[in-house]
C-alpha positions in Angstrom: -14.0 32.0 50.4 -11.4 35.2 50.4 -8.9 35.1 47.6 -5.6 34.9 48.8 -2.8 37.2 47.5 -0.3 35.7 45.0 2.9 36.8 46.8 4.6 33.5 46.7 7.6 32.1 44.9 8.5 28.4 44.4 12.1 27.4 42.9 12.2 23.9 41.1 15.6 22.4 41.3 18.1 23.8 44.0 21.7 23.5 42.5 24.2 26.0 42.1 21.9 28.7 40.4 18.7 27.4 42.7 20.7 28.1 45.9 22.1 31.3 44.8 18.5 32.5 43.8 17.2 31.3 47.3 20.0 33.2 48.9 18.8 36.7 47.1 15.1 35.8 47.9 15.8 35.4 51.8 19.1 37.1 52.5 18.2 40.2 50.6 14.6 40.1 50.7 14.4 43.5 53.1 16.4 45.4 50.4 14.3 43.9 47.4 11.3 44.8 49.3 12.4 48.6 49.8 13.7 48.6 46.1 10.6 47.4 44.7 7.5 48.1 47.1 6.6 44.7 46.6 6.0 41.8 49.5 6.6 38.5 47.4 8.3 36.0 49.4 10.0 32.4 48.9 7.6 29.7 49.9 8.9 26.5 48.2 12.0 24.9 47.5 11.3 21.7 45.2 14.0 19.1 44.8 15.1 15.7 45.9 18.4 16.9 47.2 18.9 19.9 49.4 22.5 19.9 50.0 23.0 23.2 48.2 19.9 24.7 50.1 20.9 23.6 53.6 24.2 25.4 53.2 22.1 28.6 53.4 20.6 27.5 56.8 17.3 27.7 55.3 14.1 26.3 57.1 13.3 22.9 56.5 9.6 24.0 56.0 10.8 25.5 52.5 11.6 21.9 51.4 9.3 19.8 49.0 9.6 17.0 46.6 6.1 17.7 45.7 5.7 19.7 42.7 2.1 19.1 42.1 1.0 20.1 45.7 3.2 23.6 44.9 1.1 24.1 41.9 -2.3 23.6 43.8 -1.3 26.3 46.2 -3.3 29.9 45.3 -0.5 32.0 46.8 2.3 30.9 44.3 2.4 33.3 41.1 5.8 32.2 40.1 7.8 29.1 39.7 11.1 29.1 38.6 12.7 26.0 36.7 16.2 25.6 37.3 16.6 21.7 36.8 18.1 22.1 33.3 17.6 19.4 30.2 14.7 19.2 28.0 12.7 16.0 29.2 11.6 16.5 32.9 12.3 20.2 32.5 9.4 19.9 29.6 7.2 18.2 31.5 7.5 20.4 34.6 7.0 23.5 32.4 3.8 22.1 31.0 2.5 21.5 34.4 3.6 25.0 35.6 1.9 26.8 32.7 -1.3 24.9 32.8 -1.5 25.5 36.4 -1.7 29.3 35.6 1.6 29.9 37.1 4.1 32.3 35.6 7.3 30.5 34.4 10.9 31.8 35.2 13.5 29.7 33.7 17.3 29.5 32.8 17.2 26.5 30.4 18.2 27.4 27.1 18.0 23.8 25.5 14.6 23.7 26.8 13.4 27.0 25.1 15.7 26.3 21.8 14.0 23.3 21.3 10.6 23.8 22.8 9.9 27.5 23.1 7.4 27.7 20.4 5.0 25.0 22.3 5.8 26.3 25.7 4.9 29.9 24.5 1.6 28.7 23.0 0.6 27.1 26.2 1.5 30.1 28.1 -0.4 32.2 25.9 -3.5 30.0 26.3 -3.3 30.1 30.1 -2.9 33.9 30.3 0.7 33.5 32.1 4.0 34.4 31.0 7.7 32.9 30.5 10.6 34.8 31.5 14.1 33.6 30.6 16.7 36.6 30.6 19.1 34.1 32.4 19.0 31.4 29.5 21.3 33.6 27.1 24.2 35.6 28.8 24.1 34.7 32.5 23.6 38.0 34.4 23.7 40.4 31.1 20.5 41.7 30.8 20.7 40.9 26.8 17.1 39.7 26.5 15.3 42.7 27.9 17.9 44.8 25.8 16.6 43.3 22.8 12.8 43.5 23.4 12.8 46.4 25.4 16.0 48.9 25.1 16.2 48.2 21.3 12.3 47.9 20.4 12.4 50.7 18.0 15.5 49.1 16.0 15.5 46.8 12.9 18.4 44.3 13.8 21.2 43.5 11.0 23.4 41.7 13.0 24.2 39.9 16.6 27.7 38.5 17.2 28.2 36.8 20.5 30.9 35.2 23.1 28.0 33.2 24.5 29.9 30.4 26.7 32.0 31.3 29.5 33.7 27.9 29.5 35.0 28.1 25.9 35.9 31.8 26.2 38.3 30.5 29.1 40.0 28.1 27.5 40.3 30.1 24.6 41.7 32.9 26.8 44.3 30.2 27.9 45.4 29.2 25.0 45.6 32.5 23.2 47.1 34.6 26.0 49.4 31.9 27.9 50.0 29.5 25.4 48.2 26.7 27.0 47.2 23.3 25.0 43.8 22.7 24.6 43.9 19.8 26.7 45.6 21.6 30.0 43.1 24.4 29.4 40.1 22.6 29.6 41.8 20.7 32.8 42.1 24.2 34.6 38.4 25.2 33.4 37.2 22.2 35.2 39.4 22.4 38.3 37.7 26.1 38.6 34.3 24.9 38.2 33.9 26.6 34.9 33.6 23.3 32.9 31.5 20.2 33.6 33.1 17.0 34.2 31.7 16.1 30.5 32.1 19.2 28.5 31.1 18.2 25.4 27.8 20.5 25.3 30.1 23.5 25.8 33.0 22.7 23.5 31.0 21.3 20.5 29.3 24.8 20.2 25.8 23.3 20.9 25.5 25.6 24.2 26.2 28.7 22.2 23.9 27.5 19.5 20.7 27.1 21.8 21.9 30.7 23.2 22.2 32.1 19.7 18.4 30.4 18.6 17.0 32.1 21.2 18.5 35.5 20.9 18.1 35.7 17.1 14.3 34.4 17.5 13.3 37.8 19.3 15.9 40.2 17.6 14.9 39.2 14.3 11.2 38.2 15.3 11.5 34.6 13.5 11.1 31.1 14.5 14.6 29.6 14.7 15.4 25.9 14.4 18.7 25.2 16.3 19.2 22.2 13.5 19.6 25.0 11.1 22.6 26.4 12.8 26.1 25.5 11.4 27.9 24.5 14.4 31.6 23.8 15.0 33.1 23.8 18.4 36.6 24.5 19.7 37.9 20.7 20.4 40.1 20.4 17.3 42.0 23.6 17.8 45.8 23.6 17.6 47.8 25.9 19.4 50.2 26.2 16.3 47.1 28.0 14.5 46.3 30.2 17.7 49.9 31.2 17.6 49.9 31.9 13.8 46.7 34.1 14.0 48.2 36.0 16.8 51.5 36.9 14.6 49.0 38.0 12.0 47.1 40.6 14.6 44.2 38.1 15.4 42.7 36.6 18.4 40.7 33.4 18.4 37.0 33.3 19.8 34.0 30.9 19.6 31.4 33.3 17.9 27.7 33.0 17.5 26.7 34.6 14.5 23.3 36.0 13.2 23.0 38.5 10.4 20.8 39.5 7.6 22.0 38.7 4.1 19.7 40.3 1.4 16.8 39.5 3.4 17.8 35.9 4.5 19.1 35.0 8.0 22.8 33.4 8.3 23.4 31.6 11.5 26.7 29.8 12.7 28.8 29.3 15.5 32.5 28.6 15.1 35.9 29.5 16.3 36.8 32.7 14.5 39.9 35.0 14.1 38.9 38.6 15.0 41.1 41.6 15.0 42.9 42.4 18.2 41.5 46.0 17.5 37.7 44.3 17.7 35.6 45.3 20.9 34.9 41.6 21.2 38.8 40.7 21.1 39.3 42.0 24.7 36.4 39.8 26.5 38.5 37.4 28.5 38.2 34.7 30.8 34.6 33.6 31.6 33.0 36.8 30.7 30.4 36.9 27.8 29.6 39.5 25.6 27.0 40.4 22.8 27.7 43.0 19.6 24.3 44.0 18.0 24.2 46.0 15.1 21.0 48.2 14.6 19.6 50.4 11.9 18.7 53.3 14.4 21.6 53.0 17.1 24.2 51.4 15.1 26.6 49.0 17.4 25.7 48.3 21.0 27.7 45.6 23.0 26.6 44.0 26.3 29.4 42.5 28.6 29.2 40.6 31.9 29.6 37.6 33.6 28.1 34.7 31.5 27.7 32.0 33.9 27.9 31.1 37.6 25.5 30.7 40.5 25.3 34.4 41.7 25.5 36.2 38.1 22.8 33.6 36.6 20.8 34.2 39.9 20.8 37.9 39.3 19.1 37.6 36.2 16.5 35.1 37.8 15.7 37.0 40.5 15.3 40.2 38.2 12.7 38.3 35.9 10.8 37.2 39.2 10.5 40.9 40.3 9.3 41.9 36.8 6.6 39.4 37.2 5.1 40.9 40.2 5.6 44.2 38.9 3.5 43.3 35.9 6.1 43.9 33.3 6.3 40.6 32.0 2.8 40.7 31.0 3.7 43.7 29.1 6.6 42.5 27.1 4.7 39.0 26.6 2.0 40.8 24.6 4.6 42.0 21.8 4.2 40.0 18.7 7.9 38.6 18.8 7.5 35.9 20.6 8.2 32.4 18.7 4.7 31.4 18.7 3.4 34.5 16.9 6.3 34.5 14.3 7.0 32.6 11.2 9.9 30.1 10.6 13.0 32.3 9.5 14.1 32.6 5.8 17.6 31.4 5.9 20.5 31.8 3.7 21.4 28.5 2.4 24.6 27.0 4.1 27.6 27.7 2.0 26.1 30.7 0.6 27.6 33.1 3.2 30.8 34.8 2.1 33.8 35.7 4.1 37.5 35.6 4.9 39.6 32.6 6.0 42.7 31.5 7.4 43.9 28.1 6.2 47.0 25.9 7.2 48.1 23.2 4.6 51.0 20.9 5.7 52.5 20.4 2.3 55.9 18.9 0.9 58.5 21.2 0.8 59.2 21.0 -3.0 58.9 23.1 -6.1 55.4 23.9 -7.7 53.1 23.3 -4.6 52.4 26.9 -4.3 51.3 27.2 -7.8 49.4 23.8 -7.6 47.2 25.0 -4.6 46.7 28.6 -6.0 45.5 26.9 -9.2 42.7 25.1 -7.0 41.8 28.4 -5.5 41.6 30.2 -9.0 39.1 27.2 -10.1 36.7 28.0 -7.2 36.9 31.9 -7.5 39.1 32.2 -4.1 41.6 35.2 -4.3 44.4 34.8 -2.0 45.3 37.9 0.4 49.0 36.7 1.7 50.9 33.3 2.2 53.3 32.4 4.8 55.5 29.4 4.5 56.8 28.5 7.7 60.6 27.5 7.6 61.8 24.5 9.4 64.9 24.4 11.0 68.1 23.1 9.1 68.6 20.0 11.1 64.9 19.0 10.8 64.3 15.8 8.9 60.3 16.8 7.9 59.7 16.8 4.6 56.3 18.9 4.9 55.8 22.3 6.0 53.2 24.5 7.1 51.9 26.9 4.9 49.4 29.7 6.3 46.9 31.3 3.8 44.9 34.2 4.3 42.1 34.8 1.6 39.9 37.6 0.4 36.1 37.1 1.0 34.6 33.8 -1.1 31.7 31.9 -0.7 32.0 29.1 2.1 30.8 26.4 -0.2 33.5 27.2 -2.7 36.3 27.1 0.3 34.9 23.7 1.2 35.5 22.4 -2.4 38.6 23.6 -2.8 40.0 22.4 0.3 38.3 18.7 -0.5 40.5 19.1 -3.5 43.7 20.2 -2.0 43.2 17.6 0.4 43.3 14.8 -2.1 47.0 15.6 -3.6 49.9 13.5 -2.4 51.8 16.6 -1.6 49.6 17.2 1.3 50.1 15.3 4.6 47.0 15.8 6.7 43.8 17.6 6.4 43.7 21.4 6.3 43.0 23.5 8.7 40.2 26.1 8.2 39.2 29.0 10.4 36.9 31.9 9.6 38.1 35.4 10.0 35.2 37.4 11.1 35.5 41.1 10.2 33.7 44.3 11.6 30.1 44.3 10.5 29.5 47.6 8.8 27.2 49.7 11.0 24.2 50.6 8.5 21.9 53.2 10.7 20.1 56.6 10.2 22.4 59.3 11.1 
């Protein structure tokens, strides 16, 4: 029997991103063929609900709910997984790889949790996994790391990796909107899910950080090893206080080498208004990478949405047909070929902090607080006590403190002690201050 050419593509999951990908592979197909000199085509859309796909007026002949039938089709070279989650998606990914099909996915949770296992299965079947769309929407950050920066050792990676959070924080910081109202706006604009927990808790950013760090530093990253805090407890008072001090608030995903060990964290952080990440507004994403040869480079663009994400998915598909995915897959930087990361113990990281302590307005308060900081080797850079109006009957006032660099563990211990004092009304607010990373590169 004559072997058929493997020119066909199947899309598993046709929601917002899946339908946008189908649009590119149908409406833009002539442009893609001219640009690439390839002859691939979309043969299947696999789902149980084709509402999004039907809006594109696609032929019903593309629609099927039978993944197994698609996987035995010898024409299919690439299957695109866009169903999300880590249960059915994992089962489907294993089936796709064991069937000898190349997998393209935008599923960051799947790769963060099961990447090592899936890459091993792919390697055994001599097929590839492409995942550009998983970490920065349409930003080609994965390819930049494993291709454009291949000659570099990476020192640090700082990213705004969640468009939902960045939109909310932009509204709070620039327009004085409360967290609740900013979230509601994001949901009305389709930038936040009805249940936004994965985004606002910081876990979505943690999944992306795990993937990017694994290839940037050549180490297996367990998402559970990342210290994660979200934006859902931020108060507009602190955001405005930070602005007065020259800072902008962002949810920053950070990975950096400290004495040969990797420090990983996702947290709301104050950054200087002069920092390149400070002007990244709305639903945009950006990633700053510090390399030993290049120095600082930054990658910016739309980090979410159907069309931007589909742009990255389509690029991955094309690269499979061009054969370039096989070249990158041979690199020994993927999680099934690397060792578990050597991690800096949580609490050992040093940094500056913004603190807000609501304390009684009476003599001796500041000296008592300063004494605790001294006990834990924390130096104070500045103190601002917010004055209350003369007619105010409140007995507590907010004290804003900026520290010099201190060990995180010491900071937490000091705050725990301070919060036991009867002069303190409520739990102390503590926000990281992220300074510009030092460029260490060969001139």
